[in-house]
C-alpha positions in Angstrom: 83.1 78.9 90.1 84.7 77.2 87.8 84.8 79.8 85.7 85.8 82.2 88.2 88.6 79.6 88.8 90.1 79.6 85.1 90.1 83.2 85.0 92.3 83.2 88.3 94.3 80.4 87.1 93.3 78.7 90.4 94.3 81.2 92.7 90.8 81.5 93.8 91.1 77.6 95.6 94.4 78.6 97.0 93.1 81.8 98.5 90.7 79.4 101.1 93.5 77.2 101.5 95.6 80.2 102.7 92.9 81.7 104.7 92.1 78.0 106.2 95.8 77.8 107.5 96.0 81.8 108.7 93.1 81.0 110.8 94.5 77.9 112.1 98.1 79.8 112.9 95.9 82.7 114.6 93.5 80.2 116.6 96.8 77.9 118.2 98.6 81.9 118.8 95.5 82.3 120.9 95.6 78.8 122.5 99.0 79.6 123.5 98.1 83.0 125.2 95.5 81.1 127.1 98.2 78.3 128.5 100.5 81.4 129.4 97.1 83.2 131.2 96.3 80.0 133.0 99.4 78.0 133.6 102.0 80.9 133.7 104.1 78.7 131.2 105.2 81.0 128.0 107.1 80.1 125.2 110.7 80.5 125.3 111.1 83.2 121.9 115.0 83.0 121.8 115.3 79.6 121.5 113.4 80.1 118.1 115.6 82.5 116.9 118.9 82.2 118.3 120.6 84.9 117.4 118.5 86.2 114.8 116.5 89.4 116.3 114.3 89.7 113.3 112.9 85.9 113.7 112.2 86.5 117.7 110.7 89.7 116.7 108.3 87.7 114.1 107.4 85.2 116.7 106.7 87.8 119.4 104.4 89.7 116.9 102.8 86.0 116.5 102.1 85.5 120.0 101.1 89.1 120.6 98.6 88.7 118.2 97.2 85.7 120.0 96.9 87.6 123.0 95.1 90.0 121.2 92.5 87.7 119.7 92.3 86.1 123.4 91.5 89.9 125.1 89.0 90.4 122.2 87.3 87.5 122.6 86.9 87.9 126.3 85.3 91.4 125.7 82.8 90.0 123.2 82.0 87.2 125.6 81.5 89.6 128.8 79.1 91.8 126.6 77.1 89.2 125.9 74.1 88.0 128.0 75.5 84.2 127.6 78.4 84.5 129.5 78.4 85.3 133.4 82.0 86.1 135.1 82.1 84.1 138.5 85.2 85.4 140.1 
């Protein structure tokens, strides 16, 4: 592992840290999606970007990723034998 870190000039350890941060960001986005579905509270994307439509678009894509992750998680859970739909 040390040799790999030397050959990649230390980028190997930074890749793990970047992966960890990306996973945390997706997890937080899924949390916001779950909050939206269970309570109806939505995140005001226009407050983040202000007049900048590009920032607003990226925030909406980020929140859409959380919605997709939540949908995929529900689909996997519904096909497994470990979960039961009660409603």
